[in-house]
N, CA, C and O atoms as a CHARMM CRD file, in Angstrom:
* protein
*
  364
    1    1 MET  N    -41.15700  47.88300-110.65500 PROA 1      0.00000
    2    1 MET  CA   -42.18500  47.44400-111.45600 PROA 1      0.00000
    3    1 MET  C    -41.91800  47.40500-113.02400 PROA 1      0.00000
    4    1 MET  O    -42.21500  46.46600-113.76200 PROA 1      0.00000
    5    2 ILE  N    -41.36000  48.48600-113.36600 PROA 2      0.00000
    6    2 ILE  CA   -40.69700  48.61500-114.61600 PROA 2      0.00000
    7    2 ILE  C    -39.70500  47.79000-115.14000 PROA 2      0.00000
    8    2 ILE  O    -39.55200  47.54900-116.33700 PROA 2      0.00000
    9    3 GLU  N    -38.93400  47.29900-114.08100 PROA 3      0.00000
   10    3 GLU  CA   -37.99700  46.34500-114.40500 PROA 3      0.00000
   11    3 GLU  C    -38.45800  44.91100-114.72600 PROA 3      0.00000
   12    3 GLU  O    -37.86400  44.14300-115.48300 PROA 3      0.00000
   13    4 LEU  N    -39.58300  44.65300-114.05800 PROA 4      0.00000
   14    4 LEU  CA   -40.27900  43.50700-114.41800 PROA 4      0.00000
   15    4 LEU  C    -40.72700  43.42300-115.74900 PROA 4      0.00000
   16    4 LEU  O    -40.66000  42.32200-116.29500 PROA 4      0.00000
   17    5 ILE  N    -41.22300  44.49300-116.43700 PROA 5      0.00000
   18    5 ILE  CA   -41.55700  44.47800-117.75700 PROA 5      0.00000
   19    5 ILE  C    -40.51400  44.28100-118.65700 PROA 5      0.00000
   20    5 ILE  O    -40.71300  43.56700-119.64000 PROA 5      0.00000
   21    6 GLY  N    -39.38600  44.82600-118.46300 PROA 6      0.00000
   22    6 GLY  CA   -38.06700  44.63400-119.31400 PROA 6      0.00000
   23    6 GLY  C    -37.52000  43.15300-118.98800 PROA 6      0.00000
   24    6 GLY  O    -36.97100  42.52600-119.89500 PROA 6      0.00000
   25    7 LEU  N    -37.64300  42.66700-117.89400 PROA 7      0.00000
   26    7 LEU  CA   -37.04000  41.23600-117.74400 PROA 7      0.00000
   27    7 LEU  C    -38.03700  40.22600-118.43000 PROA 7      0.00000
   28    7 LEU  O    -37.60700  39.23000-119.01200 PROA 7      0.00000
   29    8 THR  N    -39.54100  40.54600-118.33400 PROA 8      0.00000
   30    8 THR  CA   -40.42300  39.71100-118.99300 PROA 8      0.00000
   31    8 THR  C    -40.04000  39.76900-120.48800 PROA 8      0.00000
   32    8 THR  O    -39.99300  38.71200-121.11800 PROA 8      0.00000
   33    9 LEU  N    -39.76300  40.94600-121.09200 PROA 9      0.00000
   34    9 LEU  CA   -39.53100  40.88100-122.35900 PROA 9      0.00000
   35    9 LEU  C    -38.24400  40.16000-122.79800 PROA 9      0.00000
   36    9 LEU  O    -38.17200  39.56300-123.87200 PROA 9      0.00000
   37   10 ILE  N    -37.28100  40.24000-121.96000 PROA 10     0.00000
   38   10 ILE  CA   -36.13000  39.69200-122.28300 PROA 10     0.00000
   39   10 ILE  C    -36.31600  38.01000-122.08100 PROA 10     0.00000
   40   10 ILE  O    -35.74000  37.24600-122.85600 PROA 10     0.00000
   41   11 ILE  N    -37.03700  37.58000-121.14700 PROA 11     0.00000
   42   11 ILE  CA   -37.08500  36.10100-121.02600 PROA 11     0.00000
   43   11 ILE  C    -38.07200  35.56200-122.10600 PROA 11     0.00000
   44   11 ILE  O    -37.91600  34.40400-122.49300 PROA 11     0.00000
   45   12 ILE  N    -39.15600  36.38500-122.65800 PROA 12     0.00000
   46   12 ILE  CA   -40.02200  35.87500-123.83200 PROA 12     0.00000
   47   12 ILE  C    -39.14800  36.04600-124.94900 PROA 12     0.00000
   48   12 ILE  O    -39.37900  35.24800-125.85700 PROA 12     0.00000
   49   13 GLY  N    -38.15200  36.90200-125.16700 PROA 13     0.00000
   50   13 GLY  CA   -37.29300  36.97100-126.44300 PROA 13     0.00000
   51   13 GLY  C    -36.26900  35.76900-126.29200 PROA 13     0.00000
   52   13 GLY  O    -35.95500  35.12500-127.29300 PROA 13     0.00000
   53   14 SER  N    -35.74600  35.46300-125.04500 PROA 14     0.00000
   54   14 SER  CA   -34.70700  34.39300-125.05900 PROA 14     0.00000
   55   14 SER  C    -35.55900  32.93200-125.42200 PROA 14     0.00000
   56   14 SER  O    -34.97500  32.08900-126.10300 PROA 14     0.00000
   57   15 PHE  N    -36.82600  32.69800-124.98400 PROA 15     0.00000
   58   15 PHE  CA   -37.53400  31.55500-125.35000 PROA 15     0.00000
   59   15 PHE  C    -37.64600  31.54300-126.88500 PROA 15     0.00000
   60   15 PHE  O    -37.46000  30.48600-127.48700 PROA 15     0.00000
   61   16 GLY  N    -37.94300  32.68300-127.54200 PROA 16     0.00000
   62   16 GLY  CA   -38.00400  32.90600-128.99200 PROA 16     0.00000
   63   16 GLY  C    -36.77800  32.47500-129.69300 PROA 16     0.00000
   64   16 GLY  O    -36.82500  31.86700-130.76200 PROA 16     0.00000
   65   17 LEU  N    -35.60800  32.81100-129.05000 PROA 17     0.00000
   66   17 LEU  CA   -34.36400  32.60300-129.71400 PROA 17     0.00000
   67   17 LEU  C    -34.06600  31.15100-129.72200 PROA 17     0.00000
   68   17 LEU  O    -33.34700  30.61700-130.56600 PROA 17     0.00000
   69   18 ILE  N    -34.76400  30.41900-128.55500 PROA 18     0.00000
   70   18 ILE  CA   -34.43000  28.95400-128.61900 PROA 18     0.00000
   71   18 ILE  C    -35.52200  28.22300-129.38400 PROA 18     0.00000
   72   18 ILE  O    -35.28000  27.14700-129.93100 PROA 18     0.00000
   73   19 ARG  N    -36.63000  28.75100-129.42400 PROA 19     0.00000
   74   19 ARG  CA   -37.70900  28.05200-130.16600 PROA 19     0.00000
   75   19 ARG  C    -37.75600  28.23600-131.74600 PROA 19     0.00000
   76   19 ARG  O    -38.14900  27.31300-132.46000 PROA 19     0.00000
   77   20 MET  N    -37.35700  29.41700-132.25100 PROA 20     0.00000
   78   20 MET  CA   -37.39000  29.77800-133.54800 PROA 20     0.00000
   79   20 MET  C    -36.40800  28.85400-134.35300 PROA 20     0.00000
   80   20 MET  O    -35.26600  28.55000-134.00600 PROA 20     0.00000
   81   21 PRO  N    -37.11000  28.43700-135.57300 PROA 21     0.00000
   82   21 PRO  CA   -36.40400  27.42900-136.37700 PROA 21     0.00000
   83   21 PRO  C    -35.16700  27.91200-137.25300 PROA 21     0.00000
   84   21 PRO  O    -34.26700  27.11400-137.51500 PROA 21     0.00000
   85   22 ASP  N    -35.12800  29.33800-137.74000 PROA 22     0.00000
   86   22 ASP  CA   -33.91900  29.75000-138.45400 PROA 22     0.00000
   87   22 ASP  C    -33.46700  30.93900-138.07400 PROA 22     0.00000
   88   22 ASP  O    -34.04400  31.49000-137.13600 PROA 22     0.00000
   89   23 VAL  N    -32.41800  31.54800-138.67500 PROA 23     0.00000
   90   23 VAL  CA   -31.63100  32.81400-138.12700 PROA 23     0.00000
   91   23 VAL  C    -32.61900  33.97500-138.59700 PROA 23     0.00000
   92   23 VAL  O    -32.62500  35.03500-137.97200 PROA 23     0.00000
   93   24 TYR  N    -33.39800  33.79300-139.62100 PROA 24     0.00000
   94   24 TYR  CA   -34.36400  35.04800-140.05500 PROA 24     0.00000
   95   24 TYR  C    -35.47300  35.37100-138.96700 PROA 24     0.00000
   96   24 TYR  O    -35.85000  36.50100-138.66000 PROA 24     0.00000
   97   25 THR  N    -35.91700  34.18900-138.45000 PROA 25     0.00000
   98   25 THR  CA   -36.94900  34.34300-137.34300 PROA 25     0.00000
   99   25 THR  C    -36.42000  34.76400-136.10100 PROA 25     0.00000
  100   25 THR  O    -37.00600  35.56700-135.37600 PROA 25     0.00000
  101   26 ARG  N    -35.26000  34.21400-135.81600 PROA 26     0.00000
  102   26 ARG  CA   -34.51200  34.50400-134.54300 PROA 26     0.00000
  103   26 ARG  C    -34.15800  35.95600-134.44100 PROA 26     0.00000
  104   26 ARG  O    -33.95700  36.40100-133.31100 PROA 26     0.00000
  105   27 ILE  N    -34.04600  36.83300-135.58000 PROA 27     0.00000
  106   27 ILE  CA   -33.69700  38.10300-135.43000 PROA 27     0.00000
  107   27 ILE  C    -34.83100  38.85300-134.98500 PROA 27     0.00000
  108   27 ILE  O    -34.68900  39.94600-134.43700 PROA 27     0.00000
  109   28 HSD  N    -36.00400  38.30400-135.19800 PROA 28     0.00000
  110   28 HSD  CA   -37.24100  39.08700-134.57700 PROA 28     0.00000
  111   28 HSD  C    -37.36600  39.03800-132.95000 PROA 28     0.00000
  112   28 HSD  O    -37.79000  39.95800-132.25000 PROA 28     0.00000
  113   29 ALA  N    -36.87200  37.67300-132.46800 PROA 29     0.00000
  114   29 ALA  CA   -36.69400  37.38300-131.23600 PROA 29     0.00000
  115   29 ALA  C    -35.74100  38.51600-130.47900 PROA 29     0.00000
  116   29 ALA  O    -35.99100  39.22800-129.50600 PROA 29     0.00000
  117   30 SER  N    -34.70900  38.42000-131.19600 PROA 30     0.00000
  118   30 SER  CA   -33.63900  39.44200-130.68800 PROA 30     0.00000
  119   30 SER  C    -34.05600  41.00200-130.46700 PROA 30     0.00000
  120   30 SER  O    -33.66900  41.75200-129.57100 PROA 30     0.00000
  121   31 GLY  N    -34.85200  41.24500-131.41600 PROA 31     0.00000
  122   31 GLY  CA   -35.47900  42.67800-131.34300 PROA 31     0.00000
  123   31 GLY  C    -36.31200  42.86600-129.85300 PROA 31     0.00000
  124   31 GLY  O    -36.23700  43.84200-129.10700 PROA 31     0.00000
  125   32 LEU  N    -36.99600  41.82500-129.68800 PROA 32     0.00000
  126   32 LEU  CA   -37.79300  41.68300-128.27800 PROA 32     0.00000
  127   32 LEU  C    -36.72000  41.91100-127.24500 PROA 32     0.00000
  128   32 LEU  O    -36.77600  42.80600-126.40200 PROA 32     0.00000
  129   33 ILE  N    -35.90900  41.19300-127.34700 PROA 33     0.00000
  130   33 ILE  CA   -34.74700  41.37100-126.22200 PROA 33     0.00000
  131   33 ILE  C    -34.25100  42.63500-126.06600 PROA 33     0.00000
  132   33 ILE  O    -34.16500  43.11000-124.93300 PROA 33     0.00000
  133   34 SER  N    -33.86500  43.33500-127.15800 PROA 34     0.00000
  134   34 SER  CA   -33.35100  44.58100-127.33000 PROA 34     0.00000
  135   34 SER  C    -34.23600  45.58200-126.64500 PROA 34     0.00000
  136   34 SER  O    -33.72700  46.42100-125.90300 PROA 34     0.00000
  137   35 TYR  N    -35.56200  45.54100-126.85400 PROA 35     0.00000
  138   35 TYR  CA   -36.53100  46.32200-126.28600 PROA 35     0.00000
  139   35 TYR  C    -36.58000  46.11900-124.71800 PROA 35     0.00000
  140   35 TYR  O    -36.59200  47.11000-123.98700 PROA 35     0.00000
  141   36 GLY  N    -36.60400  45.01500-124.27200 PROA 36     0.00000
  142   36 GLY  CA   -36.45700  44.60100-122.95500 PROA 36     0.00000
  143   36 GLY  C    -34.99000  45.28300-122.14000 PROA 36     0.00000
  144   36 GLY  O    -34.96600  45.69800-120.98200 PROA 36     0.00000
  145   37 ILE  N    -33.99000  45.25600-122.97700 PROA 37     0.00000
  146   37 ILE  CA   -32.75900  46.02300-122.56100 PROA 37     0.00000
  147   37 ILE  C    -32.92500  47.28400-122.24700 PROA 37     0.00000
  148   37 ILE  O    -32.58300  47.75600-121.16300 PROA 37     0.00000
  149   38 TYR  N    -33.54700  48.02400-123.31600 PROA 38     0.00000
  150   38 TYR  CA   -33.90500  49.45300-123.35200 PROA 38     0.00000
  151   38 TYR  C    -34.47800  49.86000-122.04300 PROA 38     0.00000
  152   38 TYR  O    -34.00400  50.72900-121.31000 PROA 38     0.00000
  153   39 ILE  N    -35.72700  49.02600-121.78000 PROA 39     0.00000
  154   39 ILE  CA   -36.61700  49.38600-120.85600 PROA 39     0.00000
  155   39 ILE  C    -35.82700  48.99500-119.53500 PROA 39     0.00000
  156   39 ILE  O    -35.96400  49.83400-118.64400 PROA 39     0.00000
  157   40 LEU  N    -35.16400  48.08800-119.26800 PROA 40     0.00000
  158   40 LEU  CA   -34.34000  47.73100-118.22100 PROA 40     0.00000
  159   40 LEU  C    -33.28600  48.93000-117.88800 PROA 40     0.00000
  160   40 LEU  O    -33.19300  49.31500-116.72300 PROA 40     0.00000
  161   41 ILE  N    -32.56600  49.46500-118.82100 PROA 41     0.00000
  162   41 ILE  CA   -31.53500  50.34500-118.51700 PROA 41     0.00000
  163   41 ILE  C    -32.24600  51.60500-118.13100 PROA 41     0.00000
  164   41 ILE  O    -31.80000  52.26700-117.19500 PROA 41     0.00000
  165   42 LEU  N    -33.23800  51.96000-118.73100 PROA 42     0.00000
  166   42 LEU  CA   -33.95100  53.23400-118.48100 PROA 42     0.00000
  167   42 LEU  C    -34.61600  53.22600-117.21500 PROA 42     0.00000
  168   42 LEU  O    -34.63900  54.23700-116.51300 PROA 42     0.00000
  169   43 SER  N    -35.21800  52.03300-116.83900 PROA 43     0.00000
  170   43 SER  CA   -35.62600  51.83900-115.41300 PROA 43     0.00000
  171   43 SER  C    -34.66100  52.05800-114.29900 PROA 43     0.00000
  172   43 SER  O    -35.02300  52.58500-113.24700 PROA 43     0.00000
  173   44 PHE  N    -33.40200  51.65100-114.51900 PROA 44     0.00000
  174   44 PHE  CA   -32.44100  51.64000-113.45900 PROA 44     0.00000
  175   44 PHE  C    -31.91700  53.23100-113.48700 PROA 44     0.00000
  176   44 PHE  O    -31.40900  53.72700-112.48100 PROA 44     0.00000
  177   45 GLY  N    -32.06600  53.89600-114.58100 PROA 45     0.00000
  178   45 GLY  CA   -31.69400  55.26800-114.64300 PROA 45     0.00000
  179   45 GLY  C    -32.68300  56.19100-113.95500 PROA 45     0.00000
  180   45 GLY  O    -32.29800  57.24400-113.44800 PROA 45     0.00000
  181   46 ILE  N    -33.94500  55.81100-113.93000 PROA 46     0.00000
  182   46 ILE  CA   -34.93400  56.54200-113.41700 PROA 46     0.00000
  183   46 ILE  C    -34.78200  57.20200-111.99200 PROA 46     0.00000
  184   46 ILE  O    -34.90200  58.40400-111.75200 PROA 46     0.00000
  185   47 GLY  N    -34.52400  56.30100-111.18100 PROA 47     0.00000
  186   47 GLY  CA   -34.27100  56.67500-109.80100 PROA 47     0.00000
  187   47 GLY  C    -32.89000  57.06400-109.30200 PROA 47     0.00000
  188   47 GLY  O    -32.63500  57.08800-108.09700 PROA 47     0.00000
  189   48 SER  N    -31.98600  57.37300-110.25700 PROA 48     0.00000
  190   48 SER  CA   -30.71600  57.72600-110.10800 PROA 48     0.00000
  191   48 SER  C    -30.52000  59.20300-110.25100 PROA 48     0.00000
  192   48 SER  O    -31.39200  59.91700-110.74500 PROA 48     0.00000
  193   49 PRO  N    -29.32800  59.67800-109.80000 PROA 49     0.00000
  194   49 PRO  CA   -29.08500  61.00700-109.88500 PROA 49     0.00000
  195   49 PRO  C    -29.08100  61.49600-111.53300 PROA 49     0.00000
  196   49 PRO  O    -29.17300  60.63100-112.40400 PROA 49     0.00000
  197   50 VAL  N    -28.99200  62.64600-111.81800 PROA 50     0.00000
  198   50 VAL  CA   -29.12600  63.16100-113.17000 PROA 50     0.00000
  199   50 VAL  C    -28.11500  62.52500-114.15300 PROA 50     0.00000
  200   50 VAL  O    -28.34500  62.02500-115.25400 PROA 50     0.00000
  201   51 ILE  N    -26.97300  62.65900-113.51300 PROA 51     0.00000
  202   51 ILE  CA   -25.70700  62.31400-114.21200 PROA 51     0.00000
  203   51 ILE  C    -25.90200  60.75600-114.85200 PROA 51     0.00000
  204   51 ILE  O    -25.77000  60.52200-116.05300 PROA 51     0.00000
  205   52 LEU  N    -26.23400  59.75300-113.85500 PROA 52     0.00000
  206   52 LEU  CA   -26.31800  58.45000-114.37400 PROA 52     0.00000
  207   52 LEU  C    -27.62800  58.38400-115.22700 PROA 52     0.00000
  208   52 LEU  O    -27.65400  57.54800-116.13000 PROA 52     0.00000
  209   53 PHE  N    -28.57600  59.08000-115.05200 PROA 53     0.00000
  210   53 PHE  CA   -29.82200  59.00700-115.91000 PROA 53     0.00000
  211   53 PHE  C    -29.37000  59.48600-117.28800 PROA 53     0.00000
  212   53 PHE  O    -29.67000  58.87200-118.31200 PROA 53     0.00000
  213   54 SER  N    -28.61600  60.63500-117.28200 PROA 54     0.00000
  214   54 SER  CA   -28.42400  60.90800-118.65700 PROA 54     0.00000
  215   54 SER  C    -27.31000  59.89200-119.43800 PROA 54     0.00000
  216   54 SER  O    -27.26200  59.78200-120.66300 PROA 54     0.00000
  217   55 LYS  N    -26.49800  59.23300-118.57000 PROA 55     0.00000
  218   55 LYS  CA   -25.63700  58.22900-119.09700 PROA 55     0.00000
  219   55 LYS  C    -26.52900  57.02000-119.60500 PROA 55     0.00000
  220   55 LYS  O    -26.24000  56.43000-120.64600 PROA 55     0.00000
  221   56 SER  N    -27.67500  56.66000-118.79300 PROA 56     0.00000
  222   56 SER  CA   -28.43000  55.63400-119.42000 PROA 56     0.00000
  223   56 SER  C    -29.24200  55.99600-120.45800 PROA 56     0.00000
  224   56 SER  O    -29.66200  55.08500-121.17200 PROA 56     0.00000
  225   57 LEU  N    -29.59700  57.26200-120.73100 PROA 57     0.00000
  226   57 LEU  CA   -30.17700  57.65300-121.98900 PROA 57     0.00000
  227   57 LEU  C    -29.05000  57.53800-123.23600 PROA 57     0.00000
  228   57 LEU  O    -29.35800  57.00300-124.30100 PROA 57     0.00000
  229   58 ILE  N    -27.84700  58.04200-123.01300 PROA 58     0.00000
  230   58 ILE  CA   -27.01900  57.85900-124.03000 PROA 58     0.00000
  231   58 ILE  C    -26.57300  56.49300-124.40500 PROA 58     0.00000
  232   58 ILE  O    -26.13200  56.25400-125.52900 PROA 58     0.00000
  233   59 LEU  N    -26.68600  55.56200-123.43900 PROA 59     0.00000
  234   59 LEU  CA   -26.34400  54.19600-123.66300 PROA 59     0.00000
  235   59 LEU  C    -27.62600  53.50300-124.54400 PROA 59     0.00000
  236   59 LEU  O    -27.43000  52.74300-125.49200 PROA 59     0.00000
  237   60 VAL  N    -28.94000  53.89200-124.07200 PROA 60     0.00000
  238   60 VAL  CA   -29.83000  53.58700-124.89600 PROA 60     0.00000
  239   60 VAL  C    -29.91300  54.06300-126.26000 PROA 60     0.00000
  240   60 VAL  O    -30.35900  53.33100-127.14400 PROA 60     0.00000
  241   61 GLY  N    -29.49200  55.30300-126.50400 PROA 61     0.00000
  242   61 GLY  CA   -29.57600  55.77700-127.79100 PROA 61     0.00000
  243   61 GLY  C    -28.48100  55.11100-128.61400 PROA 61     0.00000
  244   61 GLY  O    -28.71300  54.93800-129.81100 PROA 61     0.00000
  245   62 ILE  N    -27.27700  54.70500-128.09300 PROA 62     0.00000
  246   62 ILE  CA   -26.31600  54.06900-128.69900 PROA 62     0.00000
  247   62 ILE  C    -26.72800  52.68600-129.24200 PROA 62     0.00000
  248   62 ILE  O    -26.48400  52.29800-130.38500 PROA 62     0.00000
  249   63 LEU  N    -27.42700  51.93900-128.22400 PROA 63     0.00000
  250   63 LEU  CA   -28.16200  50.58500-128.57100 PROA 63     0.00000
  251   63 LEU  C    -29.19600  50.77200-129.45700 PROA 63     0.00000
  252   63 LEU  O    -29.40700  49.91600-130.31600 PROA 63     0.00000
  253   64 PHE  N    -29.89200  51.78800-129.37800 PROA 64     0.00000
  254   64 PHE  CA   -31.13900  51.89500-130.40100 PROA 64     0.00000
  255   64 PHE  C    -30.62100  52.18100-131.78700 PROA 64     0.00000
  256   64 PHE  O    -31.45800  51.95100-132.66100 PROA 64     0.00000
  257   65 ILE  N    -29.42200  52.63700-132.22500 PROA 65     0.00000
  258   65 ILE  CA   -28.73000  52.83200-133.40400 PROA 65     0.00000
  259   65 ILE  C    -27.99700  51.40300-133.76200 PROA 65     0.00000
  260   65 ILE  O    -28.14100  50.87500-134.86400 PROA 65     0.00000
  261   66 VAL  N    -27.27000  50.88700-132.81300 PROA 66     0.00000
  262   66 VAL  CA   -26.48200  49.81000-133.13100 PROA 66     0.00000
  263   66 VAL  C    -27.20200  48.37200-133.27800 PROA 66     0.00000
  264   66 VAL  O    -26.90500  47.54800-134.14300 PROA 66     0.00000
  265   67 SER  N    -28.06100  48.22900-132.42700 PROA 67     0.00000
  266   67 SER  CA   -28.84700  46.99100-132.38800 PROA 67     0.00000
  267   67 SER  C    -29.52500  46.68300-133.86300 PROA 67     0.00000
  268   67 SER  O    -29.14100  45.68300-134.46900 PROA 67     0.00000
  269   68 PRO  N    -30.41600  47.44100-134.37400 PROA 68     0.00000
  270   68 PRO  CA   -30.78100  47.06300-135.65000 PROA 68     0.00000
  271   68 PRO  C    -29.85100  47.06800-136.81200 PROA 68     0.00000
  272   68 PRO  O    -30.17300  46.46000-137.83300 PROA 68     0.00000
  273   69 ALA  N    -28.66300  47.74000-136.73000 PROA 69     0.00000
  274   69 ALA  CA   -27.59900  47.62200-137.73100 PROA 69     0.00000
  275   69 ALA  C    -27.06600  46.19300-137.54100 PROA 69     0.00000
  276   69 ALA  O    -26.94200  45.48500-138.54100 PROA 69     0.00000
  277   70 ILE  N    -26.73400  45.70500-136.28500 PROA 70     0.00000
  278   70 ILE  CA   -26.29100  44.34800-136.13300 PROA 70     0.00000
  279   70 ILE  C    -27.18000  43.31600-136.66000 PROA 70     0.00000
  280   70 ILE  O    -26.81400  42.39700-137.39400 PROA 70     0.00000
  281   71 ASN  N    -28.45300  43.53500-136.21400 PROA 71     0.00000
  282   71 ASN  CA   -29.43600  42.53400-136.92100 PROA 71     0.00000
  283   71 ASN  C    -29.48400  42.59300-138.33100 PROA 71     0.00000
  284   71 ASN  O    -29.74800  41.57500-138.97100 PROA 71     0.00000
  285   72 SER  N    -29.26200  43.65200-138.87400 PROA 72     0.00000
  286   72 SER  CA   -29.25700  43.69700-140.51600 PROA 72     0.00000
  287   72 SER  C    -28.05900  43.06100-141.01900 PROA 72     0.00000
  288   72 SER  O    -28.09600  42.38200-142.04500 PROA 72     0.00000
  289   73 LEU  N    -26.88900  43.26100-140.28800 PROA 73     0.00000
  290   73 LEU  CA   -25.66100  42.51300-140.80800 PROA 73     0.00000
  291   73 LEU  C    -25.77600  41.14200-140.59600 PROA 73     0.00000
  292   73 LEU  O    -25.17500  40.40300-141.37500 PROA 73     0.00000
  293   74 ILE  N    -26.48000  40.62300-139.62500 PROA 74     0.00000
  294   74 ILE  CA   -26.60800  39.01000-139.44800 PROA 74     0.00000
  295   74 ILE  C    -27.55700  38.65100-140.49600 PROA 74     0.00000
  296   74 ILE  O    -27.28900  37.60000-141.07700 PROA 74     0.00000
  297   75 ALA  N    -28.60500  39.27500-140.87600 PROA 75     0.00000
  298   75 ALA  CA   -29.53400  38.83300-141.83800 PROA 75     0.00000
  299   75 ALA  C    -28.74900  38.79200-143.26500 PROA 75     0.00000
  300   75 ALA  O    -28.91600  37.85400-144.04400 PROA 75     0.00000
  301   76 HSD  N    -27.85100  39.92000-143.55400 PROA 76     0.00000
  302   76 HSD  CA   -27.29900  40.02500-144.70500 PROA 76     0.00000
  303   76 HSD  C    -26.16400  38.98300-144.85800 PROA 76     0.00000
  304   76 HSD  O    -25.85100  38.66200-146.00400 PROA 76     0.00000
  305   77 ALA  N    -25.48500  38.39700-143.74800 PROA 77     0.00000
  306   77 ALA  CA   -24.34900  37.57200-143.74400 PROA 77     0.00000
  307   77 ALA  C    -25.19900  36.35500-144.04600 PROA 77     0.00000
  308   77 ALA  O    -24.81100  35.68700-145.00400 PROA 77     0.00000
  309   78 ALA  N    -26.30000  35.93500-143.40500 PROA 78     0.00000
  310   78 ALA  CA   -27.08600  34.85600-143.68100 PROA 78     0.00000
  311   78 ALA  C    -27.54900  34.57200-145.08700 PROA 78     0.00000
  312   78 ALA  O    -27.48000  33.44500-145.57700 PROA 78     0.00000
  313   79 HSD  N    -28.05400  35.68800-145.76100 PROA 79     0.00000
  314   79 HSD  CA   -28.44200  35.46600-147.02300 PROA 79     0.00000
  315   79 HSD  C    -27.16500  35.39700-148.00200 PROA 79     0.00000
  316   79 HSD  O    -27.19100  34.79500-149.07500 PROA 79     0.00000
  317   80 ARG  N    -26.19200  35.99600-147.57000 PROA 80     0.00000
  318   80 ARG  CA   -24.91100  35.61800-148.60500 PROA 80     0.00000
  319   80 ARG  C    -24.46400  34.36000-148.35200 PROA 80     0.00000
  320   80 ARG  O    -23.79500  33.83600-149.24300 PROA 80     0.00000
  321   81 SER  N    -24.69800  33.66600-147.22300 PROA 81     0.00000
  322   81 SER  CA   -24.25200  32.31800-146.96000 PROA 81     0.00000
  323   81 SER  C    -25.38200  31.39600-147.44600 PROA 81     0.00000
  324   81 SER  O    -25.32200  30.18500-147.23200 PROA 81     0.00000
  325   82 LYS  N    -26.43400  31.97200-148.11200 PROA 82     0.00000
  326   82 LYS  CA   -27.32500  30.99100-148.62000 PROA 82     0.00000
  327   82 LYS  C    -28.04800  30.10800-147.53100 PROA 82     0.00000
  328   82 LYS  O    -28.54400  29.00500-147.76100 PROA 82     0.00000
  329   83 VAL  N    -28.03700  30.67200-146.46600 PROA 83     0.00000
  330   83 VAL  CA   -28.90600  30.01600-145.29700 PROA 83     0.00000
  331   83 VAL  C    -30.40400  30.02500-145.65700 PROA 83     0.00000
  332   83 VAL  O    -31.00600  31.09500-145.75400 PROA 83     0.00000
  333   84 LYS  N    -31.10900  28.64200-145.88800 PROA 84     0.00000
  334   84 LYS  CA   -32.33000  28.51700-146.15400 PROA 84     0.00000
  335   84 LYS  C    -33.37200  28.98600-145.11800 PROA 84     0.00000
  336   84 LYS  O    -33.25100  28.81300-143.90500 PROA 84     0.00000
  337   85 HSD  N    -34.38000  29.58300-145.70700 PROA 85     0.00000
  338   85 HSD  CA   -35.49000  29.98000-144.77000 PROA 85     0.00000
  339   85 HSD  C    -36.29200  28.65700-144.43300 PROA 85     0.00000
  340   85 HSD  O    -36.23900  27.62900-145.10800 PROA 85     0.00000
  341   86 TYR  N    -37.05500  28.84400-143.26200 PROA 86     0.00000
  342   86 TYR  CA   -37.77100  27.80700-142.65300 PROA 86     0.00000
  343   86 TYR  C    -38.80600  27.24800-143.53800 PROA 86     0.00000
  344   86 TYR  O    -39.06300  26.04500-143.50500 PROA 86     0.00000
  345   87 MET  N    -39.33600  27.96300-144.23000 PROA 87     0.00000
  346   87 MET  CA   -40.75200  27.72100-145.02700 PROA 87     0.00000
  347   87 MET  C    -40.21800  27.55500-146.56200 PROA 87     0.00000
  348   87 MET  O    -41.08900  27.27000-147.38300 PROA 87     0.00000
  349   88 SER  N    -38.97600  27.69200-147.00400 PROA 88     0.00000
  350   88 SER  CA   -38.70100  27.69700-148.29300 PROA 88     0.00000
  351   88 SER  C    -38.96300  26.27800-149.07300 PROA 88     0.00000
  352   88 SER  O    -39.27900  26.20400-150.26100 PROA 88     0.00000
  353   89 GLY  N    -38.79700  25.29200-148.28900 PROA 89     0.00000
  354   89 GLY  CA   -39.10100  23.94100-149.03100 PROA 89     0.00000
  355   89 GLY  C    -40.45700  23.40600-148.79200 PROA 89     0.00000
  356   89 GLY  O    -40.74200  22.31100-149.27500 PROA 89     0.00000
  357   90 LYS  N    -41.38400  24.11400-148.04500 PROA 90     0.00000
  358   90 LYS  CA   -42.68800  23.50100-147.79900 PROA 90     0.00000
  359   90 LYS  C    -43.66100  24.33100-148.59800 PROA 90     0.00000
  360   90 LYS  O    -43.52000  25.52100-148.88200 PROA 90     0.00000
  361   91 LYS  N    -44.79900  23.44100-148.96600 PROA 91     0.00000
  362   91 LYS  CA   -45.81900  24.03400-149.62200 PROA 91     0.00000
  363   91 LYS  C    -47.13700  23.96600-148.82900 PROA 91     0.00000
  364   91 LYS  O    -48.16400  24.46200-149.29300 PROA 91     0.00000
C-alpha cells in the first residue's frame, strides 16, 4: 500500500516535469519525484531483514542530502546561463 503512494507521487511529478514551462518550475516537480522515491525505497525496506532495511535508510539519507544539492546546482546553472523565467515577459 505504501508503494502505491510512492508510485503516485512519482507519476504526478513526472507529469509535472512534462507540463511545467521552464527549468525553474520543473525543479519543484523533481522534488515531488524525490519524495516518491524516498517512500518507495523505505517501503521496500520495511518488510526486509534488518540489514536491507538499514541499507535502504542509508540510501534514503544519501538521496536526502544529494537531491536538493543537485536541484540547487541545476537552478544555479540555469541562472548563470540566463534562462528566462516563464512569467518574466508577461504582465
